[in-house]
C-alpha positions in Angstrom: 73.8 95.2 80.7 71.5 98.2 81.0 71.9 100.3 84.1 74.7 101.8 86.2 78.0 99.9 86.3 81.0 100.4 88.6 84.3 100.5 86.7 87.4 102.6 86.5 89.0 105.2 84.4 91.5 103.9 81.8 93.0 107.2 80.8 95.7 107.7 83.4 97.5 105.7 86.0 95.2 106.8 88.8 92.3 104.7 87.4 89.8 106.7 89.4 86.5 105.0 90.2 83.7 105.6 87.7 80.1 104.6 87.4 78.8 104.3 83.8 75.2 104.2 82.7 74.6 101.7 79.9 71.5 101.8 77.7 71.0 99.4 74.8 74.6 98.2 75.0 76.0 101.8 74.8 77.7 103.9 77.4 75.7 107.1 77.7 76.6 108.8 81.0 79.6 108.8 83.5 79.8 109.9 87.1 82.4 109.5 89.9 82.1 106.3 92.0 81.6 107.4 95.6 82.4 103.9 96.8 85.8 103.5 95.2 88.1 103.1 98.2 91.1 104.8 96.5 89.5 107.8 94.6 86.6 108.2 97.0 84.2 110.0 94.6 86.9 112.0 92.8 87.2 112.0 89.0 88.6 114.7 86.7 87.1 115.9 83.4 89.1 113.3 81.5 87.5 110.4 83.1 84.1 112.0 83.0 84.5 112.2 79.2 85.7 108.6 78.7 82.8 107.9 76.4 84.8 109.8 73.7 87.5 107.2 74.2 85.1 104.3 73.9 83.4 105.5 70.7 86.0 106.8 68.2 85.0 107.2 64.5 88.0 105.1 63.4 87.1 102.0 65.5 88.5 98.7 64.2 86.1 95.9 63.9 87.9 93.2 61.9 91.4 92.0 61.2 93.1 93.9 58.3 96.0 93.1 56.1 98.0 95.6 54.0 97.8 94.6 50.3 99.7 97.1 48.2 98.7 100.5 49.5 95.3 99.4 50.9 94.0 97.4 53.9 91.9 94.4 53.2 89.7 92.5 55.7 91.0 88.9 56.4 89.9 86.2 58.8 91.6 85.8 62.2 92.9 82.4 61.1 94.5 83.9 58.0 96.0 86.9 59.7 97.5 85.0 62.7 98.6 82.2 60.5 100.5 84.5 58.2 101.9 86.5 61.1 103.2 83.4 62.8 104.8 82.1 59.6 106.6 85.4 59.0 107.8 85.5 62.6 109.2 82.0 62.4 110.9 82.8 59.1 112.5 85.9 60.4 113.9 84.2 63.5 115.2 81.3 61.4 116.9 83.6 59.0 118.1 86.4 61.2 118.0 85.1 64.7 115.8 86.2 67.7 117.3 89.6 68.0 115.3 90.7 65.0 112.1 90.7 67.0 110.7 93.3 69.4 107.5 93.7 71.4 106.4 97.3 72.2 103.5 97.6 74.6 102.2 96.1 77.8 102.1 99.4 79.7 98.7 100.8 78.9 97.1 103.1 81.5 94.0 100.9 81.5 95.2 97.3 81.4 98.4 95.4 82.3 97.4 91.8 81.8 98.4 91.6 78.1 102.1 92.0 79.1 102.2 88.5 80.5 101.1 87.2 77.1 103.1 89.5 74.8 106.3 88.9 76.7 105.7 85.2 76.7 105.5 85.1 72.9 108.6 87.3 72.6 110.7 85.2 75.0 109.5 81.9 73.6 111.0 82.9 70.3 114.3 83.8 72.0 114.1 87.6 72.0 114.4 89.9 75.0 113.7 93.2 73.2 110.8 94.6 75.1 110.0 98.3 74.7 107.6 100.2 76.9 106.4 103.7 77.9 108.3 103.2 81.2 111.5 103.3 79.1 110.2 106.5 77.5 110.0 108.4 80.7 111.7 106.6 83.6 114.9 104.9 82.3 117.3 107.0 84.4 115.4 106.9 87.6 114.5 103.3 87.4 118.1 102.3 86.7 119.1 104.3 89.7 116.4 102.6 91.9 117.9 99.3 90.8 121.3 100.4 92.1 120.2 102.3 95.2 117.2 100.3 96.4 118.0 97.0 94.9 115.3 96.6 92.3 114.4 98.8 89.3 110.7 98.5 90.2 111.2 99.6 93.8 109.6 103.0 93.0 109.7 105.1 96.1 106.4 106.9 96.1 105.5 109.9 98.4 103.6 109.0 101.5 101.8 112.3 101.3 99.1 111.7 103.9 101.6 111.4 106.7 103.9 114.2 105.5 104.3 117.7 106.9 105.8 119.0 103.7 105.3 117.9 100.1 107.9 119.0 97.5 106.6 119.0 94.0 109.7 119.1 91.8 109.0 119.4 88.0 105.5 118.2 88.7 102.2 120.0 88.0 99.9 117.7 89.9 96.9 120.1 89.6 96.8 119.2 85.9 98.6 115.9 85.5 97.5 114.1 88.7 99.9 111.1 89.2 98.7 110.8 92.7 95.3 109.7 94.0 93.0 112.7 94.1 96.0 115.0 93.4 94.2 118.4 93.2 92.4 117.7 96.5 95.6 116.6 98.2 97.6 119.6 96.9 94.9 122.1 97.9 94.7 120.6 101.4 98.5 121.0 101.8 98.3 124.6 100.7 95.5 125.5 103.0 96.7 123.6 106.1 98.7 125.9 108.5 100.5 122.9 109.8 101.7 121.7 106.4 103.6 123.1 103.5 103.4 122.7 99.7 106.7 123.5 98.0 107.0 123.7 94.2 110.3 123.8 92.3 109.4 124.6 88.7 110.6 127.2 86.2 107.1 128.5 85.6 104.1 129.5 87.7 102.1 126.4 86.9 98.7 125.7 88.3 100.4 123.9 91.2 103.0 126.6 91.8 100.1 129.1 91.9 98.8 127.6 95.1 102.1 126.7 96.7 103.3 128.0 100.1 106.8 128.3 98.6 107.7 128.4 94.9 111.3 128.3 93.7 111.2 129.3 90.0 114.4 127.5 89.1 116.1 128.3 85.8 115.2 125.7 83.1 117.9 123.0 82.9 119.6 123.8 86.3 117.8 121.3 88.6 120.9 119.1 89.0 123.0 122.2 89.9 120.4 123.3 92.4 120.2 119.9 94.1 124.0 119.7 94.4 124.0 123.2 95.9 121.4 122.1 98.4 123.3 119.0 99.4 126.4 121.2 99.8 124.5 123.6 102.1 123.3 120.8 104.3 126.8 119.4 104.5 128.3 122.8 105.3 125.7 123.4 108.0 126.0 119.8 109.4 122.3 119.2 109.0 122.5 115.6 107.7 120.4 113.1 109.5 123.3 111.2 111.0 121.4 108.6 112.9 119.4 107.7 109.8 122.5 107.6 107.6 124.2 105.3 110.1 121.3 102.9 110.1 120.0 102.9 106.5 122.6 104.5 104.1 125.7 102.9 102.6 128.4 104.8 100.8 127.7 108.4 102.1 131.3 108.6 103.5 132.6 108.2 99.9 130.2 110.9 98.5 130.4 113.5 101.2 133.7 115.0 100.0 132.1 115.6 96.6 130.0 118.4 98.2 132.5 119.8 100.7 133.7 123.3 99.5 131.3 123.4 96.7 130.4 127.0 95.8 126.7 126.8 96.5 126.1 130.5 96.3 127.5 130.7 92.8 125.4 127.7 91.8 122.2 129.2 93.1 123.0 132.4 91.2 123.2 130.4 88.0 119.9 128.8 88.9 118.5 132.4 89.1 117.2 131.9 92.6 117.5 133.7 95.9 120.2 132.0 98.1 118.4 132.8 101.4 115.2 131.1 100.1 117.2 128.0 99.1 118.9 128.0 102.5 115.4 128.2 104.2 114.2 125.2 102.2 117.3 123.2 103.1 116.5 123.9 106.8 112.9 122.8 106.3 114.1 119.6 104.6 116.2 118.7 107.6 113.6 119.5 110.3 110.3 118.5 108.9 108.8 115.1 107.8 108.6 115.5 104.1 108.3 113.7 100.8 109.1 114.6 97.3 107.1 114.1 94.1 109.4 114.5 91.0 107.9 114.3 87.6 108.8 114.7 83.9 110.3 118.1 84.5 113.1 116.1 86.3 113.0 112.8 84.4 112.8 114.3 80.9 114.7 117.5 81.8 118.3 118.4 81.1 120.7 116.1 83.0 117.9 113.6 83.5 119.6 110.8 85.3 121.9 113.1 87.2 118.8 115.0 88.4 117.4 111.8 89.9 120.7 110.7 91.3 121.3 113.9 93.2 117.6 114.1 94.3 117.9 110.6 95.8 121.1 111.5 97.6 119.3 114.6 99.0 116.4 112.4 100.2 118.8 109.9 101.7 120.8 112.3 103.8 117.6 114.0 105.0 116.3 110.6 106.0 113.0 110.5 104.0 113.2 107.0 102.4 111.3 104.2 103.9 109.7 106.3 106.7 106.1 107.5 107.2 105.6 110.8 105.6 108.6 110.3 103.4 109.2 108.3 100.2 108.3 104.7 100.6 108.4 101.4 98.7 104.7 100.6 98.3 103.1 97.2 98.4 102.6 95.6 95.0 100.3 92.8 93.8 102.7 92.5 90.8 105.9 94.6 90.3 105.9 97.1 87.5 108.2 95.2 85.3 111.2 93.1 86.4 114.8 93.8 87.5 117.5 93.8 84.9 121.1 94.5 85.8 123.3 95.5 82.8 126.4 94.4 84.7 125.3 90.8 84.2 126.8 89.6 80.9 123.6 87.7 80.2 121.6 90.9 80.0 120.9 91.8 76.5 121.9 95.2 75.0 120.7 96.8 71.8 123.0 96.0 68.9 123.5 99.5 67.6 123.0 101.9 70.5 124.4 99.4 73.2 121.5 100.3 75.5 120.5 97.9 78.3 117.0 97.4 79.6 117.2 100.0 82.3 113.5 100.7 82.9 112.5 97.6 84.9 113.4 95.3 82.1 112.2 97.4 79.2 114.3 99.3 76.6 113.8 103.0 75.9 111.7 103.7 72.7 114.0 106.5 71.8 116.6 104.1 70.5 114.3 101.9 68.4 114.5 103.8 65.1 118.3 103.5 65.1 118.0 99.8 65.8 115.8 99.4 62.8 117.5 101.8 60.3 121.0 100.3 60.9 122.6 97.9 58.5 123.7 95.7 61.4 123.0 92.0 60.5 121.1 91.6 63.7 119.0 94.8 63.4 115.3 94.9 64.3 113.2 93.6 61.5 109.9 92.9 63.2 108.0 95.0 65.8 104.7 93.9 67.5 103.0 97.0 68.8 100.1 96.7 71.3 98.2 99.3 73.3 100.4 102.2 72.3 100.9 104.6 69.5 104.6 105.3 69.0 103.9 107.5 65.9 102.5 110.1 68.3 103.7 109.1 71.8 107.4 108.6 71.3 110.1 111.1 70.2 110.9 112.0 66.6 107.8 111.0 64.5 109.9 111.4 61.3 112.5 108.9 62.4 109.8 106.4 63.5 108.1 106.7 60.1 111.3 106.0 58.3 112.1 103.1 60.6 108.7 101.4 60.5 108.7 101.7 56.7 111.8 99.6 56.6 110.4 96.7 58.8 109.8 93.3 57.3 106.8 93.0 59.6 104.8 95.5 61.7 101.8 94.2 63.6 99.5 96.5 65.6 96.9 95.6 68.2 94.5 98.5 68.8 90.9 99.6 69.0 91.4 102.3 66.4 93.2 102.9 63.1 95.9 104.9 64.8 98.8 106.7 63.1 101.0 103.7 63.9 98.4 101.2 62.6 98.3 103.1 59.3 101.9 101.9 58.6 101.3 98.3 59.7 101.3 95.1 57.7 98.6 93.7 59.9 96.1 95.5 62.2 94.3 93.4 64.7 91.1 94.7 66.4 91.0 94.8 70.2 88.2 95.0 72.6 88.2 98.2 74.5 88.9 98.3 78.2 85.1 98.6 78.8 84.4 95.5 76.7 86.9 93.2 78.5 88.2 92.1 81.9 91.5 93.7 82.9 93.4 95.4 85.8 96.4 97.5 86.5 99.1 97.3 89.1 100.1 100.9 89.7 101.3 101.1 93.3 100.2 104.6 94.3 98.8 103.9 97.8 100.6 103.3 101.1 100.4 101.4 103.3 97.3 99.8 101.6 97.5 97.9 98.4 94.6 98.6 96.0 93.3 96.3 93.3 90.3 96.5 91.0 89.3 94.0 88.4 87.4 95.9 85.7 84.7 93.9 84.0 82.9 94.3 80.6 80.1 96.7 80.8 79.2 96.7 77.1 79.5 94.0 74.5 82.3 94.3 71.9 82.0 94.2 68.1 81.8 90.5 67.1 85.3 90.1 65.8 87.2 92.1 68.5 89.3 90.2 71.0 91.3 91.0 74.1 95.0 91.6 73.4 95.6 88.7 75.7 93.4 86.5 73.6 95.1 87.6 70.4 98.5 86.7 71.8 97.1 83.3 72.9 95.9 82.6 69.4 99.2 83.6 68.0 101.1 81.4 70.4 98.9 78.5 69.3 99.8 79.2 65.6 103.5 79.3 66.6 103.2 75.9 68.3 104.2 77.3 71.7 101.3 75.9 73.8 101.4 72.3 75.0 98.5 70.0 74.3 96.0 70.4 77.0 94.2 67.1 78.1 90.5 66.8 78.0 90.1 66.2 81.7 91.7 69.6 82.4 89.3 71.3 80.0 86.5 69.6 81.7 87.8 70.7 85.1 87.7 74.3 83.9 83.9 73.9 83.8 83.8 73.1 87.5 84.8 75.1 90.6 88.1 77.0 90.5 89.9 75.1 93.3 89.1 71.7 91.7 90.5 73.1 88.4 93.6 74.4 90.2 94.4 71.0 91.7 94.0 69.3 88.3 96.1 72.0 86.7 99.0 71.5 89.1 98.8 67.8 88.8 99.1 68.0 85.1 101.8 70.7 85.2 104.0 68.5 87.3 104.2 66.0 84.5 104.3 68.5 81.6 107.7 70.4 81.4 106.4 73.2 79.1 103.2 73.9 81.2 104.6 76.4 83.7 106.6 78.5 81.2 103.4 78.8 79.1 101.0 79.0 82.0 99.3 82.3 80.8 98.3 80.5 77.6 97.2 77.4 79.3 94.9 79.4 81.6 93.6 81.3 78.6 92.7 78.1 76.8 91.0 76.6 79.8 89.4 79.0 82.2 89.8 81.8 79.7 87.8 79.7 77.2 85.0 79.3 79.7 85.0 82.9 80.8 85.7 84.4 77.3 88.7 86.2 78.9 92.3 85.3 78.8 93.1 88.3 81.1 90.6 87.3 83.8 92.0 83.7 83.8 95.6 84.9 84.0 94.7 87.2 86.9 93.2 84.3 88.8 96.4 82.4 88.2 98.6 85.3 89.3 96.7 85.6 92.6 96.9 81.9 93.2 100.7 81.9 92.8 101.4 85.4 94.2 104.8 86.2 95.7 105.3 85.6 99.5 105.5 89.4 100.1 102.1 90.0 98.7 100.6 87.0 100.5 101.8 88.5 103.8 100.4 91.9 102.9 97.1 90.3 101.9 96.9 88.6 105.3 97.2 92.0 107.0 94.3 93.2 104.9 92.1 90.3 106.3 92.7 87.6 103.7 93.9 84.8 106.0 96.8 82.6 104.8 96.0 79.4 103.1 96.2 77.6 99.8 92.9 79.2 98.8 94.0 82.8 99.7 94.4 83.9 96.1 91.0 82.4 95.2 89.4 84.3 98.0 91.0 87.6 96.9 89.8 86.8 93.3 86.2 86.2 94.6 86.4 89.5 96.5 87.3 91.3 93.3 84.3 89.7 91.6 82.0 90.7 94.4 83.4 94.2 94.7 83.5 95.9 91.3 84.7 99.2 92.8 87.9 97.5 93.9 89.3 96.4 97.2 92.2 96.9 99.6 94.0 93.6 98.7 96.9 94.1 101.0 98.6 96.2 103.6 102.3 96.9 104.1 104.0 97.0 107.5 105.2 100.6 107.5 107.8 99.8 110.2 109.5 97.2 107.9 109.8 99.3 104.7 113.5 99.1 104.4 113.9 95.6 106.0 115.5 93.2 103.7 116.4 95.8 101.1 117.8 93.7 98.2 121.0 95.6 97.9 124.4 94.0 98.7 124.7 96.0 101.9 121.0 95.8 102.8 120.9 99.6 102.9 120.3 102.4 100.5 123.4 102.5 98.4 124.1 106.1 97.4 127.5 105.5 95.7 126.8 104.7 92.1 130.3 104.7 90.4 129.0 105.5 87.0 127.6 108.8 88.2 130.7 110.0 90.0 132.4 111.9 87.1 129.3 113.8 86.1 128.5 114.7 89.7 132.0 116.0 90.3 132.2 118.0 87.1 128.9 119.8 87.9 129.6 123.4 88.9 128.4 126.9 88.3 131.1 127.9 85.8 130.6 124.9 83.6 126.8 125.1 83.7 126.7 128.8 82.9 128.6 128.0 79.7 126.7 124.9 78.9 123.3 126.7 79.2 124.1 129.1 76.3 121.4 128.4 73.7 122.6 127.3 70.2 122.5 129.8 67.4 119.2 130.1 65.8 117.3 128.4 68.7 117.1 131.0 71.5 114.1 129.5 73.3 113.5 126.3 75.3 110.6 124.1 74.1 108.8 122.1 76.8 107.5 119.3 74.5 104.7 117.8 76.4 102.7 120.3 78.5 100.3 118.5 80.9 96.8 120.0 80.7 93.2 119.2 81.5 92.7 118.9 77.7 95.2 116.1 76.8 95.6 112.5 77.7 98.3 110.9 75.6 96.6 109.8 72.4 93.6 108.0 74.0 91.0 110.7 73.2 90.9 111.0 69.5 87.6 112.8 68.9 88.3 116.6 69.3 84.7 117.1 70.3 85.6 116.3 73.9 87.5 119.6 73.9 85.0 121.6 71.9 85.2 125.3 72.9 88.6 124.8 74.7 92.0 126.1 73.8 93.4 122.6 73.9 96.5 122.7 71.8 98.4 125.9 71.6 101.9 127.3 71.5 102.1 129.0 74.9 104.7 131.8 75.5 105.2 134.6 78.0 104.0 138.1 77.5 107.6 139.3 77.3 108.5 136.9 74.5 105.3 137.7 72.7 106.1 141.4 72.7 109.7 140.8 71.6 108.7 138.5 68.8 105.8 140.7 67.6 103.2 138.0 68.3 99.7 138.3 69.7 97.4 135.9 71.4 95.5 133.8 68.9 97.9 134.4 66.1 99.3 131.6 64.0 103.1 131.0 64.4 105.7 128.5 63.5 107.9 126.6 66.0 111.2 125.2 64.6 113.7 122.9 66.2 116.6 120.8 64.9 114.0 118.1 64.2 111.4 120.1 62.2 108.7 122.7 62.2 105.0 122.8 63.3 102.4 125.6 63.0 99.9 126.4 65.6 98.0 129.1 67.6 99.9 131.3 70.0 98.6 131.5 73.6 100.1 134.4 75.6 100.1 133.4 79.3 101.7 134.9 82.4 102.1 131.2 83.6 104.9 130.8 81.1 108.5 131.8 82.1 110.3 134.1 79.7 112.4 132.1 77.3 110.2 129.0 77.4 107.7 127.6 74.9 105.1 125.0 76.0 103.2 122.7 73.6 101.0 119.8 74.9 101.5 116.2 73.8 98.8 113.9 72.5 97.8 115.9 69.5 98.4 115.9 65.7 96.0 113.0 65.5 94.3 112.1 62.3 90.6 111.9 62.9 88.1 111.6 60.1 90.9 112.3 57.7 91.7 115.7 59.4 94.7 116.5 61.5 93.8 117.9 64.9 96.4 119.9 66.7 100.2 120.0 66.7 102.2 116.8 66.8 104.9 117.9 69.2 107.0 114.8 68.4 107.7 116.2 65.0 109.8 118.7 67.0 111.8 116.2 69.0 114.7 114.0 68.0 115.4 110.4 69.2 119.1 111.4 69.6 118.3 114.3 72.0 118.3 111.9 74.9 119.9 111.1 78.2 122.7 108.4 78.2 120.1 106.1 79.8 117.7 106.7 76.8 115.2 109.1 78.3 114.4 111.8 75.7 115.1 115.4 76.9 111.6 116.7 76.1 111.6 119.4 78.7 114.7 121.2 77.2 114.4 121.3 73.4 116.1 124.4 71.8 113.7 126.1 69.4 112.6 129.4 67.8 109.1 130.8 67.2 108.2 133.0 64.2 105.1 134.7 63.0 103.5 133.2 59.9 
C-alpha cells in the first residue's frame, strides 16, 4: 500500500478530499486532493492533521471485558457470545424497550447504521439515539411537518444566490458547507452579492460580512417574528409564490398583523432601520439562509426554526435556485417518524418521540436509565460516538451508565465512554476499512465517495458492520445461507445478484436481514461488510435516486447500481452519482396538501405569546448566574472528540474561557489567568482568553475537550457545565444559552 492514496477526511460532514502518503503501512503525510469534485483541492487544518486521529496512544487492538474494576482481553467468540446471551436475557425478562442503540451517525462512516439498527429492530426495540437528535430535533421535526419528511433538509443553494444569510453560523471556523471559507470570502468580496451575518458576537464570519446584525443572545425568535411582521405590514410577501407553493399562510398571517416590531427589535438590541433594510433585501433578492447551532441549540430552539421557515416561505426561497432546496440523496439521512401515529414509540419516562429523522435525542437518555420505570433502559450499545464527552451533562451520563445492566462500546480508542463499558470491541479506523457517508450538501449534483482501506488494521480489529454481523449470528438472526450462494459470491457481482434474488424469493427472512446476508457472502470475499452493503444499497436504490443517476450519465437498467458501484471503485476521489432536476424541487412534496405547510398547530401558542414585554422579562438572568455560556465554541482547534492527541494543537490556545474585555475588567480577570466557570450543573477551571470577538455578557468554551489522554486530562469538558434537563421541548439541549458565572481562582 505504499505511495499516495486518494481518500476523504472523516472529521466533519464535508469529507473533503485528501491524498495520504503511506510508507511501511503507516500514514505519514496528508495533502488536499485537487481532483475531488466536491472539495476541489480545499482542506482545512483539521483534515491535514488527520494522522493524529489515526494514531492515538489509546488505540484498541483486542476485545476487552470488564472483570471487577479491570479490563481483561477475551476472544471475539467469547465477547460476542456473552453479549448476545445477556441481550437475549434482558429482552426475555424486561421486554424490548430495555434496549437502545446509540451511534450510526459518525462524520466518517454511515454504513454501520444499517447493521446496528437491524440488530436493534430484530430484537423488537425502536430506541435509536444519534447525534442528529442532539442538535437537530426541533428543525427536523418541523421539516417533517412542513416539507413532509424529517430528512428533507433544505440546504442553501449558495452558488446561485445573490445573498447568503448566516444565522447563528460561523462558517469560517465550523464549515458545514463545501469549501465554506472560500464561499464566504467570495460573497463578501463580490460587489453583486451580499454576505449577511446574524450573530450576537463578531465571529470570524461576522468580521468579513457586508452586513452584521449583532442580535442580543436568546432573542432570535423575537427578531424573526418582528421581521415577518414588518414584511406583512409593508405588503412585501411573495404572493405568487405563496399561492403556488405554500399552504396555511392565511391562518398564520393574523399572528403577525399589529405586532409591535419596533419594541421587539429594541429588546433584540438592534437598529430598527437596519432590520427594515434587511427585510427589504430578503423580499427583493434571491437569497438563501444557513442557520446553525446558534439557532438550533439556542434559546427557543424549535420556535427559532419554525419562524425562520415561515420567513423563508413568505419570501419564496424554498425549492428555488439560489434559495434553500431539497438536495438529491443516495440514501436519506435517517427515516421519517410521525409521533401522531400511535404505532410510533415514545420514551417511557420523558414521553419523547423520535423527532430527528427517526432517532431520539440523547439529552433524555440518562432519565430513561435512572428511572425506576419497569420498562426503563437497561442496555445501551454505543458505536462510533462518545456520549461521555459529546452529549450534555457528563455527570448525569456517568450515573446513568453505571446503572446499566449492559454497556457495549465499539470504538478505535479507549474513550471516556468505553472506560465505563462492560465490553469494549476494537474497530478498524476509517482509513483501515471501506465506508461512505450520505451527507447531502451539494445541489443539484449528488456526490458519493467510497473510501477504501489505505493501511492495514491491527489483526483483531473489525469494521463496526462486521461486529454487528457477528453479533447477529450469535443472536440467531441470520438465515442459513446455501452453499451455492456462497459460491456465487466468488463470481461476478451480477451473477451473484441474480442468485441472491432467486434465493431471497424463497426465504422469508432474507430481505429483512439483507445487510447481514450480504456481509456473510460478498462481505466475506471482500473482507468488508460495509462495502458489500453499499453494493446492495445501490442495486436496490429508490426510484428518485435512480432518476437522478440517469441525469448524471448512468443510464437506466437492471445493472445501473452495479455500474455506479464500479465507478466508485474506479474513481477513489468520488463521483457525481446523480443530478436533481432543479425545476422539480417542490414537485410531489409529500405533505397532505403537496405544498409547504406553514401551519403547525403545536407551535401556535408559543408563537402568539412571543412579544417584547414577555421576552424582556424572560431574559433576566437568574441570581448568581449573570453571564451566558455558549457551551460549544466552533474553532479551528476542535473537532468533536475525534482528535485525542493534544500534540495536533501544540502551541495553540485551543481550549480557553473566552470573555469580552469589558467583562474581564469588571471581573478583575486578565488574559491567561486561571478562572472558574460555574453553572447549575457544575464547575470547571481553565485559562481566560480576553477577546474583542466576544460580546459583553457572553462566555465561550469550545467542545471536544476534557479528554483523558495518556492518563492526563486535556482541556475543559464543557459538558460538565450543561444539564440534560436544560433542553427544548423537542429534546435539543440549549447549549448556546447556559446561565453561568466566572470567578478568579
